[in-house]
Chimera marker file (.cmm) of the C-alpha trace (Angstrom):
<marker_set name="trace">
<marker id="1" x="-17.445" y="-5.309" z="5.808" r="1" g="1" b="0" radius="0.5"/>
<marker id="2" x="-18.884" y="-3.166" z="8.577" r="1" g="1" b="0" radius="0.5"/>
<marker id="3" x="-21.325" y="-0.267" z="8.466" r="1" g="1" b="0" radius="0.5"/>
<marker id="4" x="-22.046" y="2.789" z="10.550" r="1" g="1" b="0" radius="0.5"/>
<marker id="5" x="-25.748" y="3.558" z="10.948" r="1" g="1" b="0" radius="0.5"/>
<marker id="6" x="-26.404" y="7.155" z="12.016" r="1" g="1" b="0" radius="0.5"/>
<marker id="7" x="-29.755" y="8.677" z="13.033" r="1" g="1" b="0" radius="0.5"/>
<marker id="8" x="-30.295" y="12.432" z="13.350" r="1" g="1" b="0" radius="0.5"/>
<marker id="9" x="-33.128" y="14.873" z="13.910" r="1" g="1" b="0" radius="0.5"/>
<marker id="10" x="-33.133" y="17.603" z="11.256" r="1" g="1" b="0" radius="0.5"/>
<marker id="11" x="-33.427" y="20.901" z="13.129" r="1" g="1" b="0" radius="0.5"/>
<marker id="12" x="-32.835" y="22.936" z="9.963" r="1" g="1" b="0" radius="0.5"/>
<marker id="13" x="-33.331" y="20.634" z="6.930" r="1" g="1" b="0" radius="0.5"/>
<marker id="14" x="-31.886" y="23.030" z="4.329" r="1" g="1" b="0" radius="0.5"/>
<marker id="15" x="-28.786" y="23.781" z="6.386" r="1" g="1" b="0" radius="0.5"/>
<marker id="16" x="-28.421" y="20.056" z="7.184" r="1" g="1" b="0" radius="0.5"/>
<marker id="17" x="-28.468" y="19.150" z="3.462" r="1" g="1" b="0" radius="0.5"/>
<marker id="18" x="-25.847" y="21.760" z="2.668" r="1" g="1" b="0" radius="0.5"/>
<marker id="19" x="-23.621" y="20.605" z="5.548" r="1" g="1" b="0" radius="0.5"/>
<marker id="20" x="-24.029" y="16.983" z="4.437" r="1" g="1" b="0" radius="0.5"/>
<marker id="21" x="-23.128" y="17.664" z="0.793" r="1" g="1" b="0" radius="0.5"/>
<marker id="22" x="-20.354" y="20.191" z="1.425" r="1" g="1" b="0" radius="0.5"/>
<marker id="23" x="-18.684" y="18.755" z="4.520" r="1" g="1" b="0" radius="0.5"/>
<marker id="24" x="-19.752" y="15.250" z="5.551" r="1" g="1" b="0" radius="0.5"/>
<marker id="25" x="-19.863" y="13.356" z="2.233" r="1" g="1" b="0" radius="0.5"/>
<marker id="26" x="-16.484" y="14.626" z="0.963" r="1" g="1" b="0" radius="0.5"/>
<marker id="27" x="-14.817" y="13.921" z="4.321" r="1" g="1" b="0" radius="0.5"/>
<marker id="28" x="-16.300" y="10.452" z="4.823" r="1" g="1" b="0" radius="0.5"/>
<marker id="29" x="-15.666" y="9.352" z="1.243" r="1" g="1" b="0" radius="0.5"/>
<marker id="30" x="-11.940" y="10.059" z="1.735" r="1" g="1" b="0" radius="0.5"/>
<marker id="31" x="-11.709" y="7.997" z="4.936" r="1" g="1" b="0" radius="0.5"/>
<marker id="32" x="-9.520" y="4.874" z="4.776" r="1" g="1" b="0" radius="0.5"/>
<marker id="33" x="-11.548" y="1.760" z="3.984" r="1" g="1" b="0" radius="0.5"/>
<marker id="34" x="-14.624" y="3.648" z="2.721" r="1" g="1" b="0" radius="0.5"/>
<marker id="35" x="-16.803" y="1.533" z="0.394" r="1" g="1" b="0" radius="0.5"/>
<marker id="36" x="-20.117" y="3.392" z="-0.018" r="1" g="1" b="0" radius="0.5"/>
<marker id="37" x="-22.571" y="5.630" z="1.786" r="1" g="1" b="0" radius="0.5"/>
<marker id="38" x="-26.272" y="6.444" z="1.648" r="1" g="1" b="0" radius="0.5"/>
<marker id="39" x="-27.951" y="9.349" z="3.414" r="1" g="1" b="0" radius="0.5"/>
<marker id="40" x="-31.743" y="9.545" z="3.548" r="1" g="1" b="0" radius="0.5"/>
<marker id="41" x="-34.137" y="12.223" z="4.808" r="1" g="1" b="0" radius="0.5"/>
<marker id="42" x="-37.465" y="11.105" z="6.251" r="1" g="1" b="0" radius="0.5"/>
<marker id="43" x="-40.400" y="13.530" z="6.174" r="1" g="1" b="0" radius="0.5"/>
<marker id="44" x="-37.939" y="16.445" z="6.234" r="1" g="1" b="0" radius="0.5"/>
<marker id="45" x="-37.630" y="15.849" z="9.978" r="1" g="1" b="0" radius="0.5"/>
<marker id="46" x="-35.234" y="12.901" z="10.395" r="1" g="1" b="0" radius="0.5"/>
<marker id="47" x="-32.112" y="11.673" z="8.682" r="1" g="1" b="0" radius="0.5"/>
<marker id="48" x="-30.446" y="8.293" z="8.446" r="1" g="1" b="0" radius="0.5"/>
<marker id="49" x="-27.027" y="7.443" z="7.113" r="1" g="1" b="0" radius="0.5"/>
<marker id="50" x="-25.544" y="4.058" z="6.323" r="1" g="1" b="0" radius="0.5"/>
<marker id="51" x="-21.838" y="4.160" z="5.582" r="1" g="1" b="0" radius="0.5"/>
<marker id="52" x="-19.977" y="0.977" z="4.661" r="1" g="1" b="0" radius="0.5"/>
<marker id="53" x="-16.291" y="0.292" z="5.290" r="1" g="1" b="0" radius="0.5"/>
<marker id="54" x="-13.957" y="-2.571" z="4.457" r="1" g="1" b="0" radius="0.5"/>
<marker id="55" x="-13.243" y="-3.349" z="8.115" r="1" g="1" b="0" radius="0.5"/>
<marker id="56" x="-14.662" y="-2.949" z="11.601" r="1" g="1" b="0" radius="0.5"/>
<marker id="57" x="-11.599" y="-0.923" z="12.607" r="1" g="1" b="0" radius="0.5"/>
<marker id="58" x="-12.154" y="1.602" z="9.799" r="1" g="1" b="0" radius="0.5"/>
<marker id="59" x="-15.869" y="1.909" z="10.629" r="1" g="1" b="0" radius="0.5"/>
<marker id="60" x="-15.227" y="2.405" z="14.346" r="1" g="1" b="0" radius="0.5"/>
<marker id="61" x="-12.560" y="5.030" z="13.703" r="1" g="1" b="0" radius="0.5"/>
<marker id="62" x="-14.970" y="7.144" z="11.640" r="1" g="1" b="0" radius="0.5"/>
<marker id="63" x="-17.882" y="6.493" z="14.033" r="1" g="1" b="0" radius="0.5"/>
<marker id="64" x="-15.816" y="7.824" z="16.939" r="1" g="1" b="0" radius="0.5"/>
<marker id="65" x="-15.547" y="11.210" z="15.227" r="1" g="1" b="0" radius="0.5"/>
<marker id="66" x="-19.139" y="11.613" z="14.067" r="1" g="1" b="0" radius="0.5"/>
<marker id="67" x="-20.414" y="13.577" z="17.068" r="1" g="1" b="0" radius="0.5"/>
<marker id="68" x="-17.509" y="15.988" z="16.706" r="1" g="1" b="0" radius="0.5"/>
<marker id="69" x="-18.789" y="17.008" z="13.236" r="1" g="1" b="0" radius="0.5"/>
<marker id="70" x="-22.312" y="17.820" z="14.395" r="1" g="1" b="0" radius="0.5"/>
<marker id="71" x="-23.578" y="21.262" z="13.409" r="1" g="1" b="0" radius="0.5"/>
<marker id="72" x="-26.525" y="23.337" z="14.566" r="1" g="1" b="0" radius="0.5"/>
<marker id="73" x="-28.654" y="21.921" z="11.740" r="1" g="1" b="0" radius="0.5"/>
<marker id="74" x="-28.967" y="18.443" z="13.258" r="1" g="1" b="0" radius="0.5"/>
<marker id="75" x="-29.290" y="16.717" z="16.601" r="1" g="1" b="0" radius="0.5"/>
<marker id="76" x="-27.402" y="13.438" z="16.730" r="1" g="1" b="0" radius="0.5"/>
<marker id="77" x="-29.662" y="10.653" z="18.012" r="1" g="1" b="0" radius="0.5"/>
<marker id="78" x="-27.521" y="7.517" z="17.559" r="1" g="1" b="0" radius="0.5"/>
<marker id="79" x="-24.378" y="6.102" z="15.981" r="1" g="1" b="0" radius="0.5"/>
<marker id="80" x="-24.046" y="2.328" z="15.725" r="1" g="1" b="0" radius="0.5"/>
<marker id="81" x="-21.516" y="0.039" z="14.060" r="1" g="1" b="0" radius="0.5"/>
<marker id="82" x="-22.448" y="-3.421" z="12.839" r="1" g="1" b="0" radius="0.5"/>
<marker id="83" x="-21.317" y="-6.165" z="10.516" r="1" g="1" b="0" radius="0.5"/>
<marker id="84" x="-22.807" y="-6.212" z="7.033" r="1" g="1" b="0" radius="0.5"/>
<marker id="85" x="-24.591" y="-9.554" z="6.805" r="1" g="1" b="0" radius="0.5"/>
<marker id="86" x="-25.803" y="-9.293" z="3.199" r="1" g="1" b="0" radius="0.5"/>
<marker id="87" x="-26.097" y="-6.847" z="0.318" r="1" g="1" b="0" radius="0.5"/>
<marker id="88" x="-27.521" y="-6.824" z="-3.180" r="1" g="1" b="0" radius="0.5"/>
<link id1="1" id2="2" r="1" g="1" b="0" radius="0.2"/>
<link id1="2" id2="3" r="1" g="1" b="0" radius="0.2"/>
<link id1="3" id2="4" r="1" g="1" b="0" radius="0.2"/>
<link id1="4" id2="5" r="1" g="1" b="0" radius="0.2"/>
<link id1="5" id2="6" r="1" g="1" b="0" radius="0.2"/>
<link id1="6" id2="7" r="1" g="1" b="0" radius="0.2"/>
<link id1="7" id2="8" r="1" g="1" b="0" radius="0.2"/>
<link id1="8" id2="9" r="1" g="1" b="0" radius="0.2"/>
<link id1="9" id2="10" r="1" g="1" b="0" radius="0.2"/>
<link id1="10" id2="11" r="1" g="1" b="0" radius="0.2"/>
<link id1="11" id2="12" r="1" g="1" b="0" radius="0.2"/>
<link id1="12" id2="13" r="1" g="1" b="0" radius="0.2"/>
<link id1="13" id2="14" r="1" g="1" b="0" radius="0.2"/>
<link id1="14" id2="15" r="1" g="1" b="0" radius="0.2"/>
<link id1="15" id2="16" r="1" g="1" b="0" radius="0.2"/>
<link id1="16" id2="17" r="1" g="1" b="0" radius="0.2"/>
<link id1="17" id2="18" r="1" g="1" b="0" radius="0.2"/>
<link id1="18" id2="19" r="1" g="1" b="0" radius="0.2"/>
<link id1="19" id2="20" r="1" g="1" b="0" radius="0.2"/>
<link id1="20" id2="21" r="1" g="1" b="0" radius="0.2"/>
<link id1="21" id2="22" r="1" g="1" b="0" radius="0.2"/>
<link id1="22" id2="23" r="1" g="1" b="0" radius="0.2"/>
<link id1="23" id2="24" r="1" g="1" b="0" radius="0.2"/>
<link id1="24" id2="25" r="1" g="1" b="0" radius="0.2"/>
<link id1="25" id2="26" r="1" g="1" b="0" radius="0.2"/>
<link id1="26" id2="27" r="1" g="1" b="0" radius="0.2"/>
<link id1="27" id2="28" r="1" g="1" b="0" radius="0.2"/>
<link id1="28" id2="29" r="1" g="1" b="0" radius="0.2"/>
<link id1="29" id2="30" r="1" g="1" b="0" radius="0.2"/>
<link id1="30" id2="31" r="1" g="1" b="0" radius="0.2"/>
<link id1="31" id2="32" r="1" g="1" b="0" radius="0.2"/>
<link id1="32" id2="33" r="1" g="1" b="0" radius="0.2"/>
<link id1="33" id2="34" r="1" g="1" b="0" radius="0.2"/>
<link id1="34" id2="35" r="1" g="1" b="0" radius="0.2"/>
<link id1="35" id2="36" r="1" g="1" b="0" radius="0.2"/>
<link id1="36" id2="37" r="1" g="1" b="0" radius="0.2"/>
<link id1="37" id2="38" r="1" g="1" b="0" radius="0.2"/>
<link id1="38" id2="39" r="1" g="1" b="0" radius="0.2"/>
<link id1="39" id2="40" r="1" g="1" b="0" radius="0.2"/>
<link id1="40" id2="41" r="1" g="1" b="0" radius="0.2"/>
<link id1="41" id2="42" r="1" g="1" b="0" radius="0.2"/>
<link id1="42" id2="43" r="1" g="1" b="0" radius="0.2"/>
<link id1="43" id2="44" r="1" g="1" b="0" radius="0.2"/>
<link id1="44" id2="45" r="1" g="1" b="0" radius="0.2"/>
<link id1="45" id2="46" r="1" g="1" b="0" radius="0.2"/>
<link id1="46" id2="47" r="1" g="1" b="0" radius="0.2"/>
<link id1="47" id2="48" r="1" g="1" b="0" radius="0.2"/>
<link id1="48" id2="49" r="1" g="1" b="0" radius="0.2"/>
<link id1="49" id2="50" r="1" g="1" b="0" radius="0.2"/>
<link id1="50" id2="51" r="1" g="1" b="0" radius="0.2"/>
<link id1="51" id2="52" r="1" g="1" b="0" radius="0.2"/>
<link id1="52" id2="53" r="1" g="1" b="0" radius="0.2"/>
<link id1="53" id2="54" r="1" g="1" b="0" radius="0.2"/>
<link id1="54" id2="55" r="1" g="1" b="0" radius="0.2"/>
<link id1="55" id2="56" r="1" g="1" b="0" radius="0.2"/>
<link id1="56" id2="57" r="1" g="1" b="0" radius="0.2"/>
<link id1="57" id2="58" r="1" g="1" b="0" radius="0.2"/>
<link id1="58" id2="59" r="1" g="1" b="0" radius="0.2"/>
<link id1="59" id2="60" r="1" g="1" b="0" radius="0.2"/>
<link id1="60" id2="61" r="1" g="1" b="0" radius="0.2"/>
<link id1="61" id2="62" r="1" g="1" b="0" radius="0.2"/>
<link id1="62" id2="63" r="1" g="1" b="0" radius="0.2"/>
<link id1="63" id2="64" r="1" g="1" b="0" radius="0.2"/>
<link id1="64" id2="65" r="1" g="1" b="0" radius="0.2"/>
<link id1="65" id2="66" r="1" g="1" b="0" radius="0.2"/>
<link id1="66" id2="67" r="1" g="1" b="0" radius="0.2"/>
<link id1="67" id2="68" r="1" g="1" b="0" radius="0.2"/>
<link id1="68" id2="69" r="1" g="1" b="0" radius="0.2"/>
<link id1="69" id2="70" r="1" g="1" b="0" radius="0.2"/>
<link id1="70" id2="71" r="1" g="1" b="0" radius="0.2"/>
<link id1="71" id2="72" r="1" g="1" b="0" radius="0.2"/>
<link id1="72" id2="73" r="1" g="1" b="0" radius="0.2"/>
<link id1="73" id2="74" r="1" g="1" b="0" radius="0.2"/>
<link id1="74" id2="75" r="1" g="1" b="0" radius="0.2"/>
<link id1="75" id2="76" r="1" g="1" b="0" radius="0.2"/>
<link id1="76" id2="77" r="1" g="1" b="0" radius="0.2"/>
<link id1="77" id2="78" r="1" g="1" b="0" radius="0.2"/>
<link id1="78" id2="79" r="1" g="1" b="0" radius="0.2"/>
<link id1="79" id2="80" r="1" g="1" b="0" radius="0.2"/>
<link id1="80" id2="81" r="1" g="1" b="0" radius="0.2"/>
<link id1="81" id2="82" r="1" g="1" b="0" radius="0.2"/>
<link id1="82" id2="83" r="1" g="1" b="0" radius="0.2"/>
<link id1="83" id2="84" r="1" g="1" b="0" radius="0.2"/>
<link id1="84" id2="85" r="1" g="1" b="0" radius="0.2"/>
<link id1="85" id2="86" r="1" g="1" b="0" radius="0.2"/>
<link id1="86" id2="87" r="1" g="1" b="0" radius="0.2"/>
<link id1="87" id2="88" r="1" g="1" b="0" radius="0.2"/>
</marker_set>
């Protein structure tokens, strides 16, 4: 399994939450190879997402399109893909 780890700055936290729930989560959860995803807000100023896929290819395909989905509510800081070493 491979995961995408996304970091964003929340420019408009309420708009970012709505965009996440209405657009991002439904789209990502339908992507081929999707396993699970977690999105976390930190102090209402930052956001982190960890999205797990069955393969590196599936993770990289979704990661390549993440910046294209960015709205005015967030500033994309980083998108990284890595192998899942362990989970519980």
